[in-house]
C-alpha positions, 0 to 999 in steps of 0.5 A, spaced: 496 904 236 496 910 239 490 908 243 495 901 245 501 905 247 497 910 251 493 904 255 501 899 255 503 906 259 497 907 263 498 899 265 505 900 266 504 905 271 499 901 275 504 896 275 509 900 278 504 903 283 503 895 285 510 894 286 511 900 290 505 898 295 507 891 295 515 893 297 512 898 302 507 892 305 514 889 307 517 894 310 511 896 314 510 889 316 517 890 319 516 895 322 510 895 325 510 888 326 503 887 322 502 881 319 503 880 311 503 875 306 511 876 305 512 871 299 506 874 296 509 881 297 515 879 295 513 876 288 508 882 287 514 887 287 518 882 282 511 881 278 509 889 278 517 891 276 517 885 270 511 886 268 512 894 267 518 894 263 515 889 259 509 894 257 513 899 256 521 898 255 524 903 257 522 901 263 526 895 262 531 894 269 533 887 268 535 881 263 530 876 261 535 871 263 535 874 271 527 875 271 527 868 268 530 866 275 527 870 278 520 867 278 523 859 276 524 860 284 518 863 286 515 858 281 518 852 286 517 855 292 509 856 291 509 849 288 512 847 294 507 851 298 502 848 295 503 841 295 505 842 303 497 844 303 494 846 309 498 843 315 501 846 319 505 853 319 511 854 323 510 860 328 513 867 325 513 864 318 507 868 314 506 865 308 500 866 303 494 862 304 493 860 297 499 858 293 496 857 287 495 862 284 501 865 285 504 859 282 499 859 277 501 868 276 509 865 276 507 861 270 504 865 266 510 870 267 515 865 265 510 864 259 511 870 258 518 872 258 520 866 253 516 868 246 520 874 248 527 872 249 526 869 243 522 874 238 527 879 239 535 881 238 538 879 244 532 878 248 530 883 250 523 883 251 518 885 247 510 885 248 506 882 241 503 888 239 505 893 243 512 894 239 514 895 232 515 887 231 509 884 227 507 877 224 506 871 228 509 871 235 512 865 238 510 861 243 503 856 244 496 860 244 492 855 247 496 856 253 495 863 253 488 862 253 488 857 259 493 863 262 488 869 260 482 865 262 486 863 270 488 871 271 481 872 269 478 868 274 483 869 279 480 877 278 473 875 280 475 870 285 479 875 289 473 880 288 469 875 291 473 873 297 473 881 298 465 883 298 463 876 302 464 876 309 471 876 313 474 870 312 478 865 317 486 865 318 489 871 317 485 875 323 483 883 323 489 885 324 492 884 318 495 889 314 491 892 309 487 886 307 482 890 302 487 894 299 492 888 297 486 885 294 485 890 290 492 891 287 492 883 286 485 884 282 489 889 277 495 885 277 490 879 274 487 884 270 493 886 267 496 879 266 490 877 263 492 882 258 499 881 256 496 874 255 491 876 250 495 880 246 499 873 245 493 869 243 
């Protein structure tokens, strides 16, 4: 149990670093006019903070209902972007090139928040195996398996994109694309671990 607590604390620290890094990308993009995926960076700030609070309860900043509303709105946004497909982009609007992974991440966050809300008094977030509660966790384990596999696949896909030749699209002037990819890989692995604990 001590090893799991140590791992949860370490992952929470990594999530906070990713949230701070994503927020700094937004600031640098605005101050220096460097292109970045504004919607993806915004949702990574939210996910980093929310997952840190799910992993270590004293880091919990907002009530569950606020997180559910935020990730519901983000899921709607990325769902809309996925439906629009590769149509023309408005000038000056920087959206993520691949909205489906972000849509799945938002859906996974909602999935993780709903069972935690039902399982704990007052709706406090508590990850299975990380808190004091024991016994079967509410939720739909098959969906947790699907989300876990998706997160691991997302990490592999991002790694493949990172190691292959430069892709067309957001050019070489994009704000630290490799560092952003490493942050996404770490977030996908952490989310996969959290979902695995719900199976």
